[in-house]
Gaussian input, Z-matrix of N, CA and C with variables (Angstrom, degrees):
# hf/3-21g

backbone

0 1
 N
 C     1     B1
 C     2     B2     1     A1
 N     3     B3     2     A2     1     D1
 C     4     B4     3     A3     2     D2
 C     5     B5     4     A4     3     D3
 N     6     B6     5     A5     4     D4
 C     7     B7     6     A6     5     D5
 C     8     B8     7     A7     6     D6
 N     9     B9     8     A8     7     D7
 C    10    B10     9     A9     8     D8
 C    11    B11    10    A10     9     D9
 N    12    B12    11    A11    10    D10
 C    13    B13    12    A12    11    D11
 C    14    B14    13    A13    12    D12
 N    15    B15    14    A14    13    D13
 C    16    B16    15    A15    14    D14
 C    17    B17    16    A16    15    D15
 N    18    B18    17    A17    16    D16
 C    19    B19    18    A18    17    D17
 C    20    B20    19    A19    18    D18
 N    21    B21    20    A20    19    D19
 C    22    B22    21    A21    20    D20
 C    23    B23    22    A22    21    D21
 N    24    B24    23    A23    22    D22
 C    25    B25    24    A24    23    D23
 C    26    B26    25    A25    24    D24
 N    27    B27    26    A26    25    D25
 C    28    B28    27    A27    26    D26
 C    29    B29    28    A28    27    D27
 N    30    B30    29    A29    28    D28
 C    31    B31    30    A30    29    D29
 C    32    B32    31    A31    30    D30
 N    33    B33    32    A32    31    D31
 C    34    B34    33    A33    32    D32
 C    35    B35    34    A34    33    D33
 N    36    B36    35    A35    34    D34
 C    37    B37    36    A36    35    D35
 C    38    B38    37    A37    36    D36
 N    39    B39    38    A38    37    D37
 C    40    B40    39    A39    38    D38
 C    41    B41    40    A40    39    D39
 N    42    B42    41    A41    40    D40
 C    43    B43    42    A42    41    D41
 C    44    B44    43    A43    42    D42
 N    45    B45    44    A44    43    D43
 C    46    B46    45    A45    44    D44
 C    47    B47    46    A46    45    D45
 N    48    B48    47    A47    46    D46
 C    49    B49    48    A48    47    D47
 C    50    B50    49    A49    48    D48
 N    51    B51    50    A50    49    D49
 C    52    B52    51    A51    50    D50
 C    53    B53    52    A52    51    D51
 N    54    B54    53    A53    52    D52
 C    55    B55    54    A54    53    D53
 C    56    B56    55    A55    54    D54
 N    57    B57    56    A56    55    D55
 C    58    B58    57    A57    56    D56
 C    59    B59    58    A58    57    D57
 N    60    B60    59    A59    58    D58
 C    61    B61    60    A60    59    D59
 C    62    B62    61    A61    60    D60
 N    63    B63    62    A62    61    D61
 C    64    B64    63    A63    62    D62
 C    65    B65    64    A64    63    D63
 N    66    B66    65    A65    64    D64
 C    67    B67    66    A66    65    D65
 C    68    B68    67    A67    66    D66
 N    69    B69    68    A68    67    D67
 C    70    B70    69    A69    68    D68
 C    71    B71    70    A70    69    D69
 N    72    B72    71    A71    70    D70
 C    73    B73    72    A72    71    D71
 C    74    B74    73    A73    72    D72
 N    75    B75    74    A74    73    D73
 C    76    B76    75    A75    74    D74
 C    77    B77    76    A76    75    D75
 N    78    B78    77    A77    76    D76
 C    79    B79    78    A78    77    D77
 C    80    B80    79    A79    78    D78
 N    81    B81    80    A80    79    D79
 C    82    B82    81    A81    80    D80
 C    83    B83    82    A82    81    D81
 N    84    B84    83    A83    82    D82
 C    85    B85    84    A84    83    D83
 C    86    B86    85    A85    84    D84
 N    87    B87    86    A86    85    D85
 C    88    B88    87    A87    86    D86
 C    89    B89    88    A88    87    D87
 N    90    B90    89    A89    88    D88
 C    91    B91    90    A90    89    D89
 C    92    B92    91    A91    90    D90
 N    93    B93    92    A92    91    D91
 C    94    B94    93    A93    92    D92
 C    95    B95    94    A94    93    D93
 N    96    B96    95    A95    94    D94
 C    97    B97    96    A96    95    D95
 C    98    B98    97    A97    96    D96
 N    99    B99    98    A98    97    D97
 C   100   B100    99    A99    98    D98
 C   101   B101   100   A100    99    D99
 N   102   B102   101   A101   100   D100
 C   103   B103   102   A102   101   D101
 C   104   B104   103   A103   102   D102
 N   105   B105   104   A104   103   D103
 C   106   B106   105   A105   104   D104
 C   107   B107   106   A106   105   D105
 N   108   B108   107   A107   106   D106
 C   109   B109   108   A108   107   D107
 C   110   B110   109   A109   108   D108
 N   111   B111   110   A110   109   D109
 C   112   B112   111   A111   110   D110
 C   113   B113   112   A112   111   D111
 N   114   B114   113   A113   112   D112
 C   115   B115   114   A114   113   D113
 C   116   B116   115   A115   114   D114
 N   117   B117   116   A116   115   D115
 C   118   B118   117   A117   116   D116
 C   119   B119   118   A118   117   D117
 N   120   B120   119   A119   118   D118
 C   121   B121   120   A120   119   D119
 C   122   B122   121   A121   120   D120
 N   123   B123   122   A122   121   D121
 C   124   B124   123   A123   122   D122
 C   125   B125   124   A124   123   D123
 N   126   B126   125   A125   124   D124
 C   127   B127   126   A126   125   D125
 C   128   B128   127   A127   126   D126
 N   129   B129   128   A128   127   D127
 C   130   B130   129   A129   128   D128
 C   131   B131   130   A130   129   D129
 N   132   B132   131   A131   130   D130
 C   133   B133   132   A132   131   D131
 C   134   B134   133   A133   132   D132
 N   135   B135   134   A134   133   D133
 C   136   B136   135   A135   134   D134
 C   137   B137   136   A136   135   D135
 N   138   B138   137   A137   136   D136
 C   139   B139   138   A138   137   D137
 C   140   B140   139   A139   138   D138
 N   141   B141   140   A140   139   D139
 C   142   B142   141   A141   140   D140
 C   143   B143   142   A142   141   D141
 N   144   B144   143   A143   142   D142
 C   145   B145   144   A144   143   D143
 C   146   B146   145   A145   144   D144
 N   147   B147   146   A146   145   D145
 C   148   B148   147   A147   146   D146
 C   149   B149   148   A148   147   D147
 N   150   B150   149   A149   148   D148
 C   151   B151   150   A150   149   D149
 C   152   B152   151   A151   150   D150
 N   153   B153   152   A152   151   D151
 C   154   B154   153   A153   152   D152
 C   155   B155   154   A154   153   D153
 N   156   B156   155   A155   154   D154
 C   157   B157   156   A156   155   D155
 C   158   B158   157   A157   156   D156
 N   159   B159   158   A158   157   D157
 C   160   B160   159   A159   158   D158
 C   161   B161   160   A160   159   D159
 N   162   B162   161   A161   160   D160
 C   163   B163   162   A162   161   D161
 C   164   B164   163   A163   162   D162
 N   165   B165   164   A164   163   D163
 C   166   B166   165   A165   164   D164
 C   167   B167   166   A166   165   D165
 N   168   B168   167   A167   166   D166
 C   169   B169   168   A168   167   D167
 C   170   B170   169   A169   168   D168
 N   171   B171   170   A170   169   D169
 C   172   B172   171   A171   170   D170
 C   173   B173   172   A172   171   D171
 N   174   B174   173   A173   172   D172
 C   175   B175   174   A174   173   D173
 C   176   B176   175   A175   174   D174

   B1=1.4538
   B2=1.5201
   B3=1.2905
   B4=1.4593
   B5=1.5271
   B6=1.3176
   B7=1.4694
   B8=1.5264
   B9=1.3355
   B10=1.4603
   B11=1.5242
   B12=1.3122
   B13=1.4636
   B14=1.5198
   B15=1.3260
   B16=1.4689
   B17=1.5247
   B18=1.3312
   B19=1.4679
   B20=1.5264
   B21=1.3271
   B22=1.4654
   B23=1.5267
   B24=1.3341
   B25=1.4624
   B26=1.5226
   B27=1.3155
   B28=1.4605
   B29=1.5296
   B30=1.3263
   B31=1.4633
   B32=1.5232
   B33=1.3111
   B34=1.4593
   B35=1.5272
   B36=1.3200
   B37=1.4609
   B38=1.5264
   B39=1.3259
   B40=1.4669
   B41=1.5228
   B42=1.3390
   B43=1.4628
   B44=1.5357
   B45=1.3163
   B46=1.4688
   B47=1.5262
   B48=1.3191
   B49=1.4695
   B50=1.5307
   B51=1.3239
   B52=1.4688
   B53=1.5261
   B54=1.3219
   B55=1.4588
   B56=1.5249
   B57=1.3231
   B58=1.4674
   B59=1.5236
   B60=1.3233
   B61=1.4640
   B62=1.5239
   B63=1.3166
   B64=1.4669
   B65=1.5304
   B66=1.3255
   B67=1.4684
   B68=1.5234
   B69=1.3170
   B70=1.4712
   B71=1.5275
   B72=1.3344
   B73=1.4698
   B74=1.5246
   B75=1.3276
   B76=1.4627
   B77=1.5251
   B78=1.3176
   B79=1.4636
   B80=1.5266
   B81=1.3260
   B82=1.4684
   B83=1.5231
   B84=1.3226
   B85=1.4604
   B86=1.5346
   B87=1.3288
   B88=1.4652
   B89=1.5220
   B90=1.3225
   B91=1.4705
   B92=1.5254
   B93=1.3288
   B94=1.4643
   B95=1.5227
   B96=1.3266
   B97=1.4629
   B98=1.5260
   B99=1.3223
   B100=1.4633
   B101=1.5221
   B102=1.3133
   B103=1.4666
   B104=1.5257
   B105=1.3234
   B106=1.4634
   B107=1.5317
   B108=1.3219
   B109=1.4639
   B110=1.5228
   B111=1.3266
   B112=1.4641
   B113=1.5263
   B114=1.3153
   B115=1.4653
   B116=1.5249
   B117=1.3137
   B118=1.4667
   B119=1.5293
   B120=1.3419
   B121=1.4692
   B122=1.5232
   B123=1.3355
   B124=1.4656
   B125=1.5198
   B126=1.3233
   B127=1.4646
   B128=1.5213
   B129=1.3250
   B130=1.4675
   B131=1.5207
   B132=1.3135
   B133=1.4591
   B134=1.5219
   B135=1.3260
   B136=1.4669
   B137=1.5273
   B138=1.3437
   B139=1.4588
   B140=1.5223
   B141=1.3285
   B142=1.4665
   B143=1.5220
   B144=1.3273
   B145=1.4710
   B146=1.5233
   B147=1.3201
   B148=1.4655
   B149=1.5235
   B150=1.3259
   B151=1.4599
   B152=1.5235
   B153=1.3183
   B154=1.4639
   B155=1.5228
   B156=1.3298
   B157=1.4639
   B158=1.5188
   B159=1.3385
   B160=1.4624
   B161=1.5205
   B162=1.3216
   B163=1.4635
   B164=1.5223
   B165=1.3265
   B166=1.4693
   B167=1.5223
   B168=1.3303
   B169=1.4633
   B170=1.5234
   B171=1.3346
   B172=1.4593
   B173=1.5212
   B174=1.3293
   B175=1.4737
   B176=1.4798
   A1=110.03
   A2=114.42
   A3=118.82
   A4=109.98
   A5=115.28
   A6=119.72
   A7=110.58
   A8=116.01
   A9=120.49
   A10=110.70
   A11=116.83
   A12=120.95
   A13=110.58
   A14=116.57
   A15=120.49
   A16=110.79
   A17=116.77
   A18=120.76
   A19=110.98
   A20=116.67
   A21=120.29
   A22=110.32
   A23=116.79
   A24=119.61
   A25=111.62
   A26=117.46
   A27=121.46
   A28=109.95
   A29=116.85
   A30=121.43
   A31=111.73
   A32=116.57
   A33=120.69
   A34=111.99
   A35=116.73
   A36=121.40
   A37=113.76
   A38=117.80
   A39=121.32
   A40=110.74
   A41=115.28
   A42=118.28
   A43=107.61
   A44=117.19
   A45=121.26
   A46=113.02
   A47=116.51
   A48=119.87
   A49=111.25
   A50=116.42
   A51=120.21
   A52=110.69
   A53=115.45
   A54=120.54
   A55=111.43
   A56=117.55
   A57=121.15
   A58=110.96
   A59=116.40
   A60=120.48
   A61=111.67
   A62=116.93
   A63=120.57
   A64=110.93
   A65=116.83
   A66=120.79
   A67=110.87
   A68=116.86
   A69=120.41
   A70=112.16
   A71=117.77
   A72=121.16
   A73=112.84
   A74=117.36
   A75=120.84
   A76=111.45
   A77=115.39
   A78=120.00
   A79=108.50
   A80=116.79
   A81=120.20
   A82=110.72
   A83=117.04
   A84=120.87
   A85=110.68
   A86=117.15
   A87=120.61
   A88=110.81
   A89=116.79
   A90=120.62
   A91=110.29
   A92=116.74
   A93=120.78
   A94=111.23
   A95=116.89
   A96=120.91
   A97=111.84
   A98=116.23
   A99=120.06
   A100=110.61
   A101=117.69
   A102=120.59
   A103=109.76
   A104=117.30
   A105=121.33
   A106=110.57
   A107=116.74
   A108=121.12
   A109=111.81
   A110=116.85
   A111=120.41
   A112=110.75
   A113=117.07
   A114=120.77
   A115=109.90
   A116=116.56
   A117=120.88
   A118=110.68
   A119=116.94
   A120=120.70
   A121=110.92
   A122=116.70
   A123=120.92
   A124=110.15
   A125=117.12
   A126=121.14
   A127=110.57
   A128=117.25
   A129=120.79
   A130=110.61
   A131=117.27
   A132=121.91
   A133=110.67
   A134=117.15
   A135=120.77
   A136=111.03
   A137=117.59
   A138=120.42
   A139=110.84
   A140=117.05
   A141=120.55
   A142=110.69
   A143=116.70
   A144=120.33
   A145=111.20
   A146=116.26
   A147=120.06
   A148=110.75
   A149=117.33
   A150=120.31
   A151=111.42
   A152=118.18
   A153=120.64
   A154=109.99
   A155=116.43
   A156=120.16
   A157=110.98
   A158=117.67
   A159=120.58
   A160=110.92
   A161=116.43
   A162=120.02
   A163=111.03
   A164=117.36
   A165=120.91
   A166=110.69
   A167=116.40
   A168=120.54
   A169=110.65
   A170=117.18
   A171=121.08
   A172=112.06
   A173=116.91
   A174=120.46
   A175=112.86
   D1=154.32
   D2=178.49
   D3=-78.07
   D4=162.91
   D5=177.77
   D6=-61.20
   D7=-37.02
   D8=179.87
   D9=-63.62
   D10=-45.61
   D11=178.58
   D12=-62.74
   D13=-41.13
   D14=177.17
   D15=-58.43
   D16=-42.24
   D17=-179.91
   D18=-65.12
   D19=-39.96
   D20=179.98
   D21=-64.31
   D22=-45.31
   D23=179.40
   D24=-67.21
   D25=-34.65
   D26=176.19
   D27=-61.90
   D28=-45.67
   D29=-178.65
   D30=-66.48
   D31=-31.23
   D32=-178.56
   D33=-61.31
   D34=-29.06
   D35=-177.28
   D36=-95.13
   D37=4.55
   D38=-178.41
   D39=-90.95
   D40=151.19
   D41=171.78
   D42=-80.52
   D43=175.32
   D44=-174.22
   D45=-58.07
   D46=-44.63
   D47=-177.58
   D48=-66.60
   D49=-43.43
   D50=177.83
   D51=-61.62
   D52=-40.88
   D53=-179.66
   D54=-64.28
   D55=-44.65
   D56=177.88
   D57=-58.95
   D58=-45.45
   D59=-179.89
   D60=-65.97
   D61=-39.37
   D62=-179.54
   D63=-66.95
   D64=-42.21
   D65=-179.41
   D66=-60.53
   D67=-34.25
   D68=178.58
   D69=-62.97
   D70=-24.22
   D71=-178.38
   D72=-84.84
   D73=-11.54
   D74=-176.58
   D75=-83.41
   D76=150.26
   D77=173.65
   D78=-76.66
   D79=163.84
   D80=177.81
   D81=-60.08
   D82=-38.98
   D83=179.68
   D84=-63.93
   D85=-42.61
   D86=177.89
   D87=-63.27
   D88=-41.24
   D89=178.29
   D90=-61.14
   D91=-45.96
   D92=179.72
   D93=-60.71
   D94=-44.94
   D95=-179.41
   D96=-65.22
   D97=-39.29
   D98=179.77
   D99=-67.21
   D100=-43.45
   D101=178.08
   D102=-62.04
   D103=-46.51
   D104=178.97
   D105=-58.68
   D106=-47.47
   D107=-177.68
   D108=-66.11
   D109=-40.99
   D110=179.78
   D111=-64.92
   D112=-43.05
   D113=178.18
   D114=-63.38
   D115=-41.95
   D116=178.89
   D117=-61.59
   D118=-42.19
   D119=177.95
   D120=-62.46
   D121=-42.69
   D122=179.91
   D123=-63.62
   D124=-45.60
   D125=-179.17
   D126=-62.63
   D127=-45.81
   D128=179.42
   D129=-60.99
   D130=-41.67
   D131=179.28
   D132=-63.71
   D133=-42.13
   D134=179.39
   D135=-65.56
   D136=-41.02
   D137=177.43
   D138=-64.21
   D139=-40.63
   D140=177.59
   D141=-59.76
   D142=-44.66
   D143=178.76
   D144=-63.64
   D145=-41.96
   D146=-179.43
   D147=-62.90
   D148=-44.10
   D149=179.95
   D150=-68.42
   D151=-34.86
   D152=175.86
   D153=-63.64
   D154=-41.20
   D155=178.22
   D156=-65.45
   D157=-39.30
   D158=177.62
   D159=-64.35
   D160=-42.27
   D161=179.12
   D162=-62.49
   D163=-38.64
   D164=178.19
   D165=-65.40
   D166=-38.21
   D167=-179.25
   D168=-67.76
   D169=-33.98
   D170=-178.97
   D171=-74.08
   D172=-24.39
   D173=-177.21
   D174=-76.83

């Protein structure tokens, strides 16, 4: 996995306070990349669910 992916998975397991403190340690570039990557993961996941639902409807 990439370092960026590792950071995203690390943050996923943090509570709110840990997450706030961790975000403060990131550079602006890292924050931008993490937001972009997280949004991309969410969008891909939503498209996967939508296509699975379409496939079920066609069956």
